[in-house]
PADOVO-384438 format. One record per residue (C-alpha): z, x, y; chain; residue in three letters. Coordinates in Angstrom, 3 decimals, always signed. Last residue first. Example, Ala and Ser with C-alpha at 12.3 -4.5 7.8 and 13.67 -1.06 7.14 Angstrom:
2
c3,c1,c2,chain,res
+7.140,+13.670,-1.060,A,SER;
+7.800,+12.300,-4.500,A,ALA;
REM end
This chain:
546
c3,c1,c2,chain,res
+17.712,-4.751,+8.903,A,UNK;
+18.113,-8.096,+10.688,A,UNK;
+20.024,-6.571,+13.626,A,UNK;
+17.288,-3.952,+13.968,A,UNK;
+14.579,-6.559,+14.255,A,UNK;
+16.597,-8.639,+16.728,A,UNK;
+17.110,-5.601,+18.980,A,UNK;
+13.426,-4.722,+18.747,A,UNK;
+12.461,-8.233,+19.837,A,UNK;
+14.729,-7.925,+22.882,A,UNK;
+13.323,-4.509,+23.811,A,UNK;
+9.713,-5.646,+23.376,A,UNK;
+10.056,-8.856,+25.393,A,UNK;
+8.434,-11.734,+23.523,A,UNK;
+6.128,-11.656,+20.519,A,UNK;
+5.546,-14.949,+18.716,A,UNK;
+7.581,-15.002,+15.510,A,UNK;
+6.108,-16.243,+12.237,A,UNK;
+8.992,-17.317,+9.974,A,UNK;
+6.652,-18.079,+7.074,A,UNK;
+7.165,-21.756,+6.236,A,UNK;
+8.890,-22.972,+9.398,A,UNK;
+7.075,-20.723,+11.866,A,UNK;
+3.733,-21.365,+10.193,A,UNK;
+4.338,-25.136,+10.206,A,UNK;
+5.381,-25.035,+13.856,A,UNK;
+2.226,-23.126,+14.722,A,UNK;
+0.271,-25.919,+13.070,A,UNK;
+2.054,-28.556,+15.171,A,UNK;
+1.770,-26.527,+18.380,A,UNK;
-1.995,-26.286,+17.768,A,UNK;
-3.424,-23.012,+16.518,A,UNK;
-7.024,-22.807,+17.759,A,UNK;
-5.824,-21.140,+20.929,A,UNK;
-4.717,-18.128,+18.930,A,UNK;
-1.327,-16.740,+19.975,A,UNK;
-0.835,-14.426,+22.923,A,UNK;
+0.769,-10.988,+22.714,A,UNK;
+1.002,-11.599,+19.876,A,UNK;
+2.478,-11.838,+16.392,A,UNK;
+5.950,-10.726,+15.265,A,UNK;
+5.894,-11.127,+11.491,A,UNK;
+9.258,-12.275,+10.136,A,UNK;
+7.990,-12.956,+6.619,A,UNK;
+5.706,-11.378,+4.042,A,UNK;
+5.057,-13.821,+1.213,A,UNK;
+1.940,-12.107,-0.096,A,UNK;
-0.178,-15.086,+0.971,A,UNK;
+1.327,-14.792,+4.469,A,UNK;
+0.277,-11.142,+4.657,A,UNK;
-3.209,-12.032,+3.473,A,UNK;
-3.415,-14.849,+6.021,A,UNK;
-2.545,-12.340,+8.762,A,UNK;
-5.246,-9.967,+7.517,A,UNK;
-7.869,-12.740,+7.629,A,UNK;
-6.818,-13.756,+11.148,A,UNK;
-6.977,-10.123,+12.252,A,UNK;
-10.554,-9.960,+10.987,A,UNK;
-11.209,-13.124,+13.007,A,UNK;
-10.166,-11.931,+16.442,A,UNK;
-7.383,-10.598,+18.668,A,UNK;
-3.925,-10.441,+17.138,A,UNK;
-1.575,-7.526,+17.709,A,UNK;
+0.864,-7.343,+14.799,A,UNK;
+4.491,-6.301,+15.143,A,UNK;
+6.026,-6.112,+11.665,A,UNK;
+9.451,-4.753,+10.734,A,UNK;
+10.418,-2.965,+7.544,A,UNK;
+14.133,-2.489,+6.770,A,UNK;
+13.194,-3.637,+3.260,A,UNK;
+14.480,-6.956,+1.931,A,UNK;
+11.229,-8.744,+2.755,A,UNK;
+9.384,-6.356,+0.436,A,UNK;
+11.741,-7.270,-2.388,A,UNK;
+14.216,-4.719,-3.698,A,UNK;
+14.293,-2.215,-6.555,A,UNK;
+14.254,+0.824,-4.241,A,UNK;
+11.159,+2.187,-5.974,A,UNK;
+9.608,-1.292,-6.029,A,UNK;
+10.234,-1.775,-2.310,A,UNK;
+8.749,+1.633,-1.496,A,UNK;
+5.659,+0.880,-3.594,A,UNK;
+5.240,-2.576,-2.051,A,UNK;
+5.475,-1.177,+1.475,A,UNK;
+2.973,+1.611,+0.779,A,UNK;
+0.517,-0.796,-0.849,A,UNK;
+0.846,-3.168,+2.111,A,UNK;
+0.111,-0.348,+4.552,A,UNK;
-2.909,+0.703,+2.508,A,UNK;
-4.269,-2.853,+2.389,A,UNK;
-3.684,-3.098,+6.148,A,UNK;
-6.430,-0.510,+5.874,A,UNK;
-8.814,-3.305,+6.897,A,UNK;
-7.702,-2.726,+10.498,A,UNK;
-8.778,+0.920,+10.273,A,UNK;
-6.513,+3.785,+9.254,A,UNK;
-2.922,+4.401,+8.147,A,UNK;
-1.989,+6.423,+11.244,A,UNK;
+1.583,+7.574,+10.565,A,UNK;
+3.710,+7.863,+13.713,A,UNK;
+7.126,+9.477,+13.158,A,UNK;
+5.435,+12.673,+12.025,A,UNK;
+7.207,+14.123,+8.948,A,UNK;
+8.721,+17.554,+9.705,A,UNK;
+12.301,+16.512,+9.023,A,UNK;
+11.750,+13.383,+11.077,A,UNK;
+9.043,+13.783,+13.709,A,UNK;
+8.363,+13.330,+17.414,A,UNK;
+6.898,+10.341,+19.234,A,UNK;
+4.728,+12.304,+21.642,A,UNK;
+2.290,+9.688,+22.927,A,UNK;
-1.398,+9.919,+22.132,A,UNK;
-1.195,+7.226,+19.447,A,UNK;
+0.512,+4.732,+21.778,A,UNK;
-1.769,+1.871,+22.847,A,UNK;
-4.616,+3.450,+20.883,A,UNK;
-2.926,+2.311,+17.685,A,UNK;
-3.985,-1.288,+18.356,A,UNK;
-7.476,-0.136,+17.323,A,UNK;
-6.588,-0.827,+13.720,A,UNK;
-3.629,+0.733,+11.942,A,UNK;
-0.089,+1.923,+12.551,A,UNK;
+2.883,+2.831,+10.379,A,UNK;
+5.861,+3.806,+12.533,A,UNK;
+8.784,+5.707,+11.033,A,UNK;
+12.383,+5.287,+12.161,A,UNK;
+15.308,+7.668,+12.779,A,UNK;
+14.204,+8.302,+16.369,A,UNK;
+14.804,+4.658,+17.182,A,UNK;
+11.857,+2.499,+18.264,A,UNK;
+11.564,+2.163,+22.054,A,UNK;
+8.251,+4.011,+22.399,A,UNK;
+6.643,+1.892,+19.703,A,UNK;
+7.919,-1.337,+21.287,A,UNK;
+6.711,-0.342,+24.752,A,UNK;
+3.261,+0.560,+23.449,A,UNK;
+3.043,-2.699,+21.499,A,UNK;
+4.194,-4.757,+24.493,A,UNK;
+1.597,-2.995,+26.644,A,UNK;
-0.627,-5.728,+25.264,A,UNK;
+0.808,-8.232,+27.707,A,UNK;
-2.156,-8.553,+30.015,A,UNK;
-5.465,-9.348,+28.322,A,UNK;
-7.800,-6.506,+27.356,A,UNK;
-7.669,-6.430,+23.582,A,UNK;
-6.358,-4.503,+20.592,A,UNK;
-6.703,-5.584,+16.981,A,UNK;
-3.904,-4.588,+14.629,A,UNK;
-0.958,-2.278,+15.085,A,UNK;
+2.765,-1.761,+14.688,A,UNK;
+4.192,-1.620,+11.171,A,UNK;
+7.768,-0.402,+11.623,A,UNK;
+10.021,+1.318,+9.107,A,UNK;
+13.765,+1.667,+9.598,A,UNK;
+16.652,+3.931,+8.596,A,UNK;
+14.878,+7.185,+7.860,A,UNK;
+17.294,+10.122,+7.676,A,UNK;
+19.640,+7.706,+5.893,A,UNK;
+19.970,+9.890,+2.815,A,UNK;
+18.237,+7.279,+0.646,A,UNK;
+15.430,+6.811,+3.156,A,UNK;
+14.858,+10.573,+3.301,A,UNK;
+14.892,+10.752,-0.500,A,UNK;
+12.392,+7.900,-0.640,A,UNK;
+10.026,+9.728,+1.687,A,UNK;
+10.340,+12.995,-0.211,A,UNK;
+9.694,+11.253,-3.521,A,UNK;
+6.784,+9.329,-2.044,A,UNK;
+4.960,+12.472,-0.923,A,UNK;
+1.713,+11.612,-2.713,A,UNK;
+2.482,+7.990,-1.918,A,UNK;
+1.776,+8.747,+1.726,A,UNK;
-1.553,+10.441,+1.075,A,UNK;
-2.846,+7.867,-1.414,A,UNK;
-1.654,+4.999,+0.780,A,UNK;
-3.463,+6.180,+3.908,A,UNK;
-1.917,+8.675,+6.326,A,UNK;
-5.222,+10.246,+7.436,A,UNK;
-4.717,+10.732,+11.155,A,UNK;
-2.892,+13.065,+13.558,A,UNK;
-3.900,+13.238,+17.239,A,UNK;
-5.434,+16.233,+18.995,A,UNK;
-6.037,+17.536,+22.521,A,UNK;
-8.072,+20.609,+23.389,A,UNK;
-9.044,+21.234,+27.003,A,UNK;
-12.641,+20.081,+27.611,A,UNK;
-15.535,+22.166,+26.331,A,UNK;
-18.554,+22.465,+28.582,A,UNK;
-21.808,+20.840,+29.665,A,UNK;
-21.435,+17.752,+27.487,A,UNK;
-24.728,+16.185,+26.424,A,UNK;
-27.814,+16.431,+28.614,A,UNK;
-29.931,+13.651,+27.093,A,UNK;
-33.333,+14.110,+25.420,A,UNK;
-31.806,+15.340,+22.162,A,UNK;
-29.571,+12.265,+22.025,A,UNK;
-32.525,+9.884,+22.464,A,UNK;
-34.521,+11.543,+19.687,A,UNK;
-31.491,+11.368,+17.406,A,UNK;
-30.969,+7.677,+18.154,A,UNK;
-34.663,+6.901,+17.560,A,UNK;
-34.485,+8.807,+14.228,A,UNK;
-31.537,+6.713,+13.005,A,UNK;
-33.398,+5.288,+10.004,A,UNK;
-30.823,+3.304,+8.024,A,UNK;
-33.256,+0.543,+7.058,A,UNK;
-33.516,-0.853,+10.594,A,UNK;
-31.815,+0.356,+13.754,A,UNK;
-31.833,-2.236,+16.533,A,UNK;
-33.073,-1.408,+20.027,A,UNK;
-31.328,-3.459,+22.782,A,UNK;
-33.444,-6.313,+24.204,A,UNK;
-31.057,-9.129,+23.229,A,UNK;
-27.894,-7.640,+21.796,A,UNK;
-27.283,-7.227,+18.088,A,UNK;
-24.761,-6.154,+15.461,A,UNK;
-24.975,-7.167,+11.783,A,UNK;
-26.110,-3.698,+10.645,A,UNK;
-27.038,-1.370,+13.497,A,UNK;
-27.186,-1.465,+17.290,A,UNK;
-28.475,+1.176,+19.703,A,UNK;
-27.272,+2.378,+23.097,A,UNK;
-29.262,+4.758,+25.277,A,UNK;
-31.267,+2.561,+27.649,A,UNK;
-28.394,+0.088,+28.154,A,UNK;
-26.203,+2.995,+29.326,A,UNK;
-25.753,+2.501,+33.052,A,UNK;
-23.229,-0.297,+33.181,A,UNK;
-23.485,-4.090,+33.201,A,UNK;
-26.303,-4.140,+30.636,A,UNK;
-24.218,-3.017,+27.661,A,UNK;
-22.416,-6.388,+27.343,A,UNK;
-19.502,-5.688,+24.998,A,UNK;
-19.805,-4.891,+21.277,A,UNK;
-16.848,-5.035,+18.843,A,UNK;
-17.909,-5.406,+16.062,A,UNK;
-20.264,-3.500,+13.799,A,UNK;
-22.304,-0.276,+13.877,A,UNK;
-22.600,+0.292,+17.620,A,UNK;
-24.533,+3.529,+18.166,A,UNK;
-24.366,+5.521,+21.416,A,UNK;
-26.689,+8.294,+22.608,A,UNK;
-25.457,+11.080,+24.882,A,UNK;
-23.690,+11.885,+28.141,A,UNK;
-20.668,+9.580,+27.571,A,UNK;
-19.442,+8.322,+30.954,A,UNK;
-21.155,+4.935,+30.668,A,UNK;
-20.023,+4.615,+27.048,A,UNK;
-16.415,+5.180,+28.154,A,UNK;
-16.519,+2.795,+31.118,A,UNK;
-18.120,+0.008,+29.100,A,UNK;
-16.172,+0.899,+25.979,A,UNK;
-12.682,+0.251,+27.280,A,UNK;
-12.270,-2.995,+25.313,A,UNK;
-13.174,-1.276,+22.040,A,UNK;
-10.123,+0.948,+21.760,A,UNK;
-10.032,+4.588,+22.837,A,UNK;
-12.418,+7.283,+23.989,A,UNK;
-14.119,+10.106,+22.112,A,UNK;
-13.114,+11.117,+18.593,A,UNK;
-13.703,+14.390,+16.799,A,UNK;
-16.250,+17.114,+16.124,A,UNK;
-18.313,+15.656,+13.315,A,UNK;
-20.708,+18.602,+13.644,A,UNK;
-18.817,+20.396,+10.898,A,UNK;
-19.865,+17.835,+8.290,A,UNK;
-17.075,+18.216,+5.743,A,UNK;
-15.263,+15.636,+7.904,A,UNK;
-17.257,+12.856,+6.274,A,UNK;
-16.741,+13.414,+2.558,A,UNK;
-13.217,+14.656,+3.229,A,UNK;
-12.209,+11.385,+4.969,A,UNK;
-9.843,+12.082,+7.894,A,UNK;
-12.399,+12.018,+10.737,A,UNK;
-13.503,+8.560,+9.614,A,UNK;
-10.099,+7.321,+10.797,A,UNK;
-11.482,+7.363,+14.397,A,UNK;
-14.166,+4.765,+13.581,A,UNK;
-11.959,+1.910,+14.837,A,UNK;
-12.489,+3.055,+18.426,A,UNK;
-15.079,+5.807,+18.834,A,UNK;
-16.280,+8.577,+16.545,A,UNK;
-18.068,+11.657,+17.792,A,UNK;
-21.154,+13.458,+16.470,A,UNK;
-22.308,+16.814,+17.830,A,UNK;
-26.053,+17.419,+17.847,A,UNK;
-27.616,+20.817,+17.191,A,UNK;
-30.166,+19.501,+14.692,A,UNK;
-28.726,+21.206,+11.624,A,UNK;
-27.384,+17.980,+10.098,A,UNK;
-28.277,+15.032,+12.331,A,UNK;
-29.639,+12.855,+9.495,A,UNK;
-26.633,+13.515,+7.271,A,UNK;
-24.104,+12.816,+10.009,A,UNK;
-25.943,+9.629,+10.986,A,UNK;
-25.976,+8.472,+7.374,A,UNK;
-22.254,+9.172,+7.003,A,UNK;
-21.432,+7.238,+10.167,A,UNK;
-23.565,+4.347,+8.931,A,UNK;
-21.563,+4.282,+5.705,A,UNK;
-18.304,+4.445,+7.659,A,UNK;
-19.109,+1.106,+9.288,A,UNK;
-16.269,+0.192,+11.659,A,UNK;
-17.570,-0.021,+15.226,A,UNK;
-18.468,+3.010,+17.327,A,UNK;
-20.579,+6.119,+16.750,A,UNK;
-21.090,+8.444,+19.739,A,UNK;
-23.995,+10.908,+19.566,A,UNK;
-24.008,+14.280,+21.316,A,UNK;
-25.803,+17.302,+22.697,A,UNK;
-23.436,+20.184,+23.394,A,UNK;
-20.105,+21.340,+24.767,A,UNK;
-16.953,+19.977,+23.173,A,UNK;
-15.266,+16.708,+24.073,A,UNK;
-11.576,+15.740,+23.827,A,UNK;
-9.773,+13.671,+21.195,A,UNK;
-9.790,+16.223,+18.360,A,UNK;
-8.498,+14.761,+15.129,A,UNK;
-5.767,+16.638,+13.286,A,UNK;
-6.028,+15.654,+9.656,A,UNK;
-3.834,+14.362,+6.841,A,UNK;
-6.375,+13.620,+4.142,A,UNK;
-8.216,+10.361,+3.537,A,UNK;
-9.191,+9.738,-0.100,A,UNK;
-12.785,+10.640,-0.932,A,UNK;
-15.955,+9.634,+0.981,A,UNK;
-17.840,+7.208,-1.257,A,UNK;
-15.174,+6.261,-3.769,A,UNK;
-12.514,+6.292,-1.058,A,UNK;
-14.524,+3.960,+1.158,A,UNK;
-15.717,+1.637,-1.610,A,UNK;
-12.325,+1.528,-3.326,A,UNK;
-10.650,+0.645,-0.024,A,UNK;
-13.344,-1.966,+0.536,A,UNK;
-12.678,-3.465,-2.889,A,UNK;
-8.938,-3.642,-2.156,A,UNK;
-9.721,-5.196,+1.217,A,UNK;
-11.780,-7.832,-0.638,A,UNK;
-8.935,-8.478,-3.083,A,UNK;
-6.511,-8.986,-0.203,A,UNK;
-9.086,-11.162,+1.569,A,UNK;
-9.253,-13.494,-1.413,A,UNK;
-5.478,-13.953,-1.476,A,UNK;
-5.433,-14.607,+2.272,A,UNK;
-8.300,-17.083,+1.959,A,UNK;
-6.280,-18.809,-0.772,A,UNK;
-3.404,-18.994,+1.735,A,UNK;
-5.688,-20.959,+4.064,A,UNK;
-6.699,-23.055,+1.050,A,UNK;
-3.102,-24.080,+0.422,A,UNK;
-2.561,-24.884,+4.087,A,UNK;
-5.637,-27.136,+4.005,A,UNK;
-4.490,-28.860,+0.822,A,UNK;
-1.065,-29.527,+2.337,A,UNK;
-2.626,-30.921,+5.508,A,UNK;
-5.087,-33.258,+3.760,A,UNK;
-8.096,-33.765,+6.040,A,UNK;
-10.951,-31.995,+4.263,A,UNK;
-14.379,-32.072,+5.965,A,UNK;
-16.244,-31.676,+2.642,A,UNK;
-17.989,-28.509,+3.856,A,UNK;
-14.601,-26.810,+4.171,A,UNK;
-14.119,-27.041,+0.402,A,UNK;
-17.607,-25.597,-0.066,A,UNK;
-16.504,-22.615,+2.015,A,UNK;
-13.435,-22.198,-0.195,A,UNK;
-15.554,-22.300,-3.351,A,UNK;
-18.275,-20.063,-1.891,A,UNK;
-15.732,-17.357,-1.082,A,UNK;
-14.206,-17.769,-4.545,A,UNK;
-17.609,-17.312,-6.178,A,UNK;
-18.372,-14.255,-4.039,A,UNK;
-15.078,-12.660,-5.071,A,UNK;
-15.637,-13.492,-8.734,A,UNK;
-19.127,-11.951,-8.640,A,UNK;
-17.597,-8.734,-7.425,A,UNK;
-18.825,-6.278,-4.803,A,UNK;
-18.599,-2.544,-4.136,A,UNK;
-21.879,-0.698,-3.505,A,UNK;
-21.246,+0.755,-0.055,A,UNK;
-23.190,-2.088,+1.600,A,UNK;
-20.983,-4.500,-0.342,A,UNK;
-17.694,-3.065,+0.904,A,UNK;
-18.555,-3.452,+4.595,A,UNK;
-19.982,-6.890,+3.787,A,UNK;
-16.743,-7.946,+2.114,A,UNK;
-14.722,-6.819,+5.122,A,UNK;
-16.926,-8.935,+7.371,A,UNK;
-16.884,-11.899,+4.989,A,UNK;
-13.080,-11.788,+4.907,A,UNK;
-12.932,-11.883,+8.693,A,UNK;
-15.247,-14.863,+8.828,A,UNK;
-13.326,-16.584,+6.034,A,UNK;
-10.141,-16.289,+8.085,A,UNK;
-11.998,-17.853,+10.997,A,UNK;
-13.007,-20.867,+8.939,A,UNK;
-9.632,-21.240,+7.218,A,UNK;
-7.676,-21.210,+10.483,A,UNK;
-10.388,-23.396,+12.016,A,UNK;
-9.836,-25.991,+9.303,A,UNK;
-6.122,-25.914,+10.060,A,UNK;
-6.761,-26.398,+13.773,A,UNK;
-9.216,-29.233,+13.167,A,UNK;
-6.612,-31.066,+11.084,A,UNK;
-4.046,-30.582,+13.867,A,UNK;
-6.409,-31.388,+16.749,A,UNK;
-7.650,-34.797,+15.666,A,UNK;
-10.052,-35.952,+12.955,A,UNK;
-12.961,-37.546,+14.833,A,UNK;
-12.854,-35.973,+18.282,A,UNK;
-11.784,-32.642,+16.835,A,UNK;
-14.492,-32.819,+14.181,A,UNK;
-17.305,-33.170,+16.684,A,UNK;
-15.689,-30.578,+18.917,A,UNK;
-16.069,-28.112,+16.031,A,UNK;
-19.759,-28.047,+16.882,A,UNK;
-22.344,-28.385,+14.106,A,UNK;
-23.613,-31.877,+14.935,A,UNK;
-23.692,-30.932,+18.631,A,UNK;
-26.030,-28.001,+17.772,A,UNK;
-28.885,-30.017,+16.230,A,UNK;
-30.759,-30.657,+19.478,A,UNK;
-30.533,-27.037,+20.551,A,UNK;
-31.591,-25.921,+17.056,A,UNK;
-34.611,-28.224,+17.127,A,UNK;
-35.678,-26.783,+20.483,A,UNK;
-35.394,-23.194,+19.264,A,UNK;
-37.365,-23.982,+16.094,A,UNK;
-35.476,-23.936,+12.796,A,UNK;
-34.723,-27.539,+11.930,A,UNK;
-31.137,-28.646,+11.497,A,UNK;
-31.716,-30.702,+8.369,A,UNK;
-28.373,-31.427,+6.730,A,UNK;
-28.560,-31.708,+2.949,A,UNK;
-25.836,-29.319,+1.794,A,UNK;
-23.980,-29.561,+5.115,A,UNK;
-23.510,-33.349,+4.503,A,UNK;
-21.383,-33.210,+1.379,A,UNK;
-23.166,-33.544,-1.980,A,UNK;
-22.060,-36.198,-4.453,A,UNK;
-24.926,-36.403,-6.983,A,UNK;
-25.302,-32.660,-7.483,A,UNK;
-23.451,-31.848,-10.716,A,UNK;
-24.854,-28.565,-11.972,A,UNK;
-27.710,-28.426,-14.502,A,UNK;
-27.877,-24.629,-14.148,A,UNK;
-31.459,-24.878,-12.933,A,UNK;
-30.375,-27.459,-10.365,A,UNK;
-27.653,-25.136,-9.092,A,UNK;
-30.035,-22.194,-8.807,A,UNK;
-32.667,-24.369,-7.144,A,UNK;
-30.057,-25.471,-4.602,A,UNK;
-29.064,-21.857,-3.986,A,UNK;
-32.694,-20.949,-3.313,A,UNK;
-33.123,-23.929,-0.991,A,UNK;
-29.980,-22.824,+0.842,A,UNK;
-31.403,-19.304,+1.026,A,UNK;
-34.581,-20.630,+2.636,A,UNK;
-32.530,-22.573,+5.193,A,UNK;
-30.465,-19.445,+5.824,A,UNK;
-33.648,-17.435,+6.387,A,UNK;
-34.769,-19.720,+9.224,A,UNK;
-31.254,-19.646,+10.668,A,UNK;
-31.137,-15.851,+10.441,A,UNK;
-34.539,-15.468,+12.100,A,UNK;
-33.560,-17.681,+15.028,A,UNK;
-30.288,-15.749,+15.130,A,UNK;
-32.158,-12.444,+15.448,A,UNK;
-34.224,-13.825,+18.313,A,UNK;
-31.154,-15.044,+20.193,A,UNK;
-29.401,-11.635,+20.006,A,UNK;
-25.677,-11.755,+20.854,A,UNK;
-24.373,-10.328,+17.578,A,UNK;
-20.958,-8.773,+16.991,A,UNK;
-18.504,-9.383,+19.829,A,UNK;
-16.558,-12.150,+18.068,A,UNK;
-17.699,-12.870,+14.530,A,UNK;
-20.896,-14.864,+13.902,A,UNK;
-22.942,-11.943,+12.542,A,UNK;
-20.418,-11.448,+9.725,A,UNK;
-21.139,-14.923,+8.291,A,UNK;
-24.798,-13.906,+7.954,A,UNK;
-24.016,-10.644,+6.162,A,UNK;
-21.546,-12.223,+3.724,A,UNK;
-23.894,-15.094,+2.849,A,UNK;
-27.057,-13.000,+2.596,A,UNK;
-25.489,-10.834,-0.090,A,UNK;
-24.210,-13.823,-2.081,A,UNK;
-27.561,-15.620,-2.050,A,UNK;
-29.339,-12.417,-3.077,A,UNK;
-26.854,-11.880,-5.923,A,UNK;
-27.692,-15.294,-7.420,A,UNK;
-25.007,-16.665,-9.751,A,UNK;
-24.857,-19.144,-12.617,A,UNK;
-21.793,-19.716,-14.817,A,UNK;
-21.887,-23.512,-14.679,A,UNK;
-19.046,-23.710,-12.150,A,UNK;
-20.863,-20.931,-10.313,A,UNK;
-23.855,-23.245,-9.780,A,UNK;
-21.660,-25.879,-8.098,A,UNK;
-20.151,-23.163,-5.910,A,UNK;
-23.564,-21.738,-4.984,A,UNK;
-24.787,-25.232,-4.087,A,UNK;
-21.845,-25.975,-1.803,A,UNK;
-21.906,-22.393,-0.538,A,UNK;
-25.416,-22.757,+0.849,A,UNK;
-24.321,-25.962,+2.574,A,UNK;
-21.470,-24.124,+4.272,A,UNK;
-24.082,-21.557,+5.301,A,UNK;
-26.121,-24.307,+6.976,A,UNK;
-23.082,-25.259,+9.040,A,UNK;
-22.462,-21.612,+9.905,A,UNK;
-26.024,-21.126,+11.140,A,UNK;
-25.824,-24.213,+13.350,A,UNK;
-22.576,-23.049,+14.947,A,UNK;
-24.000,-19.556,+15.450,A,UNK;
-27.140,-20.938,+17.076,A,UNK;
-25.036,-23.052,+19.441,A,UNK;
-23.025,-19.986,+20.490,A,UNK;
-26.282,-18.058,+20.948,A,UNK;
-27.725,-20.725,+23.277,A,UNK;
-24.480,-21.048,+25.256,A,UNK;
-24.525,-17.333,+25.855,A,UNK;
-22.070,-14.891,+24.333,A,UNK;
-20.777,-12.463,+26.969,A,UNK;
-17.282,-12.208,+25.483,A,UNK;
-15.828,-14.555,+28.113,A,UNK;
-18.427,-17.173,+27.234,A,UNK;
-21.694,-17.734,+29.100,A,UNK;
-23.025,-21.194,+29.974,A,UNK;
-19.529,-22.680,+29.811,A,UNK;
-17.381,-24.291,+27.126,A,UNK;
-15.155,-21.350,+26.235,A,UNK;
-11.882,-22.869,+25.072,A,UNK;
-8.978,-24.640,+26.780,A,UNK;
-7.954,-21.440,+28.499,A,UNK;
-11.010,-19.222,+28.314,A,UNK;
-11.580,-17.478,+24.997,A,UNK;
-11.001,-13.719,+24.983,A,UNK;
-8.225,-14.132,+22.401,A,UNK;
-10.707,-15.141,+19.733,A,UNK;
-12.171,-18.149,+17.897,A,UNK;
-11.861,-20.771,+20.614,A,UNK;
-15.530,-21.596,+21.190,A,UNK;
-17.296,-24.667,+22.596,A,UNK;
-20.944,-24.558,+23.584,A,UNK;
REM end
């Protein structure tokens, strides 16, 4: 086992029996093997696409399987055995597709023909061939670092793509580009310029995928509306829905209709309370808890059933709720019941058997629903306020939260921003400050919750629209970025921002271990990436540059 894909990784990488996230050595090896087979799948799919051939089943399996390898998603050995077995079948299917299309197959890279086996013992024996350590020893840290940047960016893109796909939004061109970049990785590329170019190609792809996901969410549930989301419990039986999958939230709301069960969101699901198609269900009563890293205490205290729909899952066995948590979609934990085919009956039965909240807690609300459609609906007012100087600066503060020290930086920065500035926030990073009283400007709340981490698309759309209206470039706006990095979705979003040419991004509180000093130097030189420092000092530099 060797893993450096997220901020939880031990210094020098997780190379122990159990990683910091709770992933066992066996599961880490299974994920490495699965990914290597998936690179082979993409080799064939890419060759077939060059001849105009596509297999929707190959594409659907690809995004789902990549998603399972993200941080804090799937820890289930049995499920990974099944995924590896299915991946080998899918690779054969992709090969047949390419052969049927008369694609060029006489120069295949190793992942296209690699035989990992599918029994537990065969997978253990095959794992060293799939480990990134193999490439580090052979090609050196800088080349490995750039490959990892692409690999982890693709993981985040696959996750967003899967969220869109299950809601009916997918494009053949998106799948083809995903396979093309994956097939590039399968060749073990070593040219630095080519690797940087493909990293930016991941960013371009992820922007389109986030656009599709935005269309999927708004097409399914309507455009988010400005909403006051209750953050405290109400009396009654209850289900808590965590993760990111709004489709699962909708299904749970539909299946609990009229059953006397209140449904709460948790973490990145909070923005669900602003979608009209979801909040029309009166038993969606609000949000419970904060960001993902506090879930063990929060799930333990929650007196109902819990559903984890996507990342980020933490070991549910250390507290007292392992008998009332369920997984869905790509998520898994060994021995925890998994919901199949959208049938949440076991969750409902569990919730009805539990006590629920005995009484209402004092009311407390936070605003949500400031996605691009909402904000641009009042664009004239916003632009007038900027023109008059009522709003002098815009800040984008958010991203993926985590547990390591230093993340108070984002709270301190938000609290220190001038009163004549607006804060756009997204992802679970918002929980660092979204219950603080930040005031308003002429009735407009200073903190605008744009949504989930994938709603970086909304934030980008807002920034581009403001820049166009003012006839300036995005980098010429008094718009400052403080992005909290944690895992692979954040990597994909960062690459999207770099692809769009956005500069002066303050990134932290710690930088990815997979970025070597040399690669970090390239990012600093080319894109003016700025590691976060002291909030007050960074703020001073931001304001001086405005």
